[in-house]
C-alpha positions in Angstrom: 38.8 -6.9 13.4 35.3 -5.4 13.7 33.0 -8.0 12.0 30.2 -6.8 9.8 27.4 -4.5 10.8 23.8 -5.6 10.7 22.6 -6.0 7.1 20.7 -8.1 4.6 22.3 -9.4 1.5 21.2 -7.5 -1.6 21.2 -10.4 -4.0 19.0 -13.6 -4.2 20.7 -16.0 -1.9 23.9 -16.5 0.0 25.2 -19.9 0.6 27.6 -20.0 3.5 29.9 -22.8 4.5 30.8 -21.7 8.1 33.8 -22.7 10.1 32.9 -26.0 11.8 34.3 -24.9 15.2 34.1 -21.1 15.6 30.8 -19.2 15.4 30.6 -15.9 13.8 27.2 -15.4 12.2 24.3 -13.9 14.2 20.7 -13.5 12.9 18.1 -11.1 14.2 15.0 -12.6 15.7 12.7 -9.7 16.9 15.0 -7.5 19.0 17.5 -10.3 19.8 20.6 -11.5 18.1 20.9 -15.3 17.9 24.3 -16.8 17.3 24.2 -19.5 14.6 26.0 -22.6 15.9 27.8 -24.3 13.0 26.9 -27.9 12.1 29.9 -29.8 10.6 29.7 -30.1 6.8 26.4 -28.1 6.6 25.6 -25.0 4.6 23.7 -22.0 5.8 21.3 -20.5 3.3 20.4 -16.8 3.7 17.5 -15.4 1.6 18.4 -12.1 0.1 16.5 -8.9 -0.7 15.8 -9.9 -4.3 13.9 -13.0 -3.1 11.9 -10.8 -0.8 11.1 -8.4 -3.7 10.2 -11.2 -6.2 8.0 -13.0 -3.6 6.3 -9.7 -2.7 7.5 -10.2 0.9 6.1 -13.7 1.3 9.8 -14.7 1.9 11.8 -12.2 4.0 15.5 -11.5 3.6 17.5 -12.4 6.7 19.0 -9.6 8.7 22.4 -10.7 10.0 25.7 -9.6 11.3 29.2 -11.1 11.7 31.0 -11.1 15.0 34.7 -11.8 15.7 36.1 -14.2 18.2 39.0 -12.4 20.1 40.8 -15.7 20.8 40.2 -18.0 17.7 40.6 -17.5 14.0 37.6 -18.4 11.8 37.5 -19.3 8.1 34.1 -19.4 6.4 33.2 -19.4 2.7 30.3 -17.4 1.3 28.9 -17.8 -2.2 26.5 -15.3 -3.6 23.7 -16.0 -6.0 22.7 -12.7 -7.5 20.6 -11.7 -10.5 22.2 -10.2 -13.7 23.0 -6.6 -13.1 20.6 -5.1 -15.7 17.7 -7.5 -15.0 14.5 -5.8 -13.8 13.5 -7.2 -10.4 9.9 -6.8 -9.2 7.2 -8.9 -7.5 6.2 -11.9 -9.6 2.9 -11.1 -11.4 1.4 -14.4 -10.0 1.9 -13.0 -6.5 0.3 -9.6 -7.1 -3.5 -9.3 -6.6 -6.0 -6.6 -5.7 -5.9 -7.8 -2.1 -2.1 -8.0 -2.1 -0.7 -5.3 -4.4 2.9 -5.1 -5.4 5.0 -3.9 -2.4 8.1 -2.9 -4.4 8.8 -0.9 -7.5 10.5 -2.5 -10.5 14.3 -1.8 -10.6 17.4 -3.4 -11.9 19.8 -5.1 -9.6 22.4 -2.4 -10.4 19.9 0.3 -9.4 19.2 -1.5 -6.1 22.9 -1.9 -5.3 23.4 1.8 -6.0 20.4 2.6 -3.8 21.7 0.7 -0.8 25.3 2.0 -1.3 24.0 5.6 -1.1 22.2 4.9 2.1 25.0 2.9 3.8 24.6 -0.2 6.0 21.3 0.1 7.8 20.0 -3.5 8.5 16.6 -4.3 6.9 15.8 -0.7 6.3 17.1 -0.8 2.8 14.6 -3.2 1.3 11.8 -2.2 3.7 12.1 1.5 2.6 11.4 0.5 -1.1 7.8 -0.5 -0.1 7.0 3.2 0.6 8.0 4.3 -2.9 5.1 2.8 -4.8 
């Protein structure tokens, strides 16, 4: 097993019920990877790219990866809260001002998923590269 390469989740939020005893999730903080220690009966909530776009980058999606444990099995449950596929996603009008213009172009969730699939896994670069397209 290889785990999952560094990425952000393309949707709105990911709700993760991690294994209570075996860690597998790491989040990036600066240049470091921090292993998230599971808390029994607690959920982990990851903000996805669509929340970053809608908040005009006030909230940032979480770059993370999944590692494997060579000696212990792990079972986690992830639930994804994603927008409707043809819904236009863009910065909320209330968060766009002259001093803080829209950072992301409007696009549907399907268009965004196709965009990131064409680029392949590349950490936070997917959502960050949209900002230069306005």
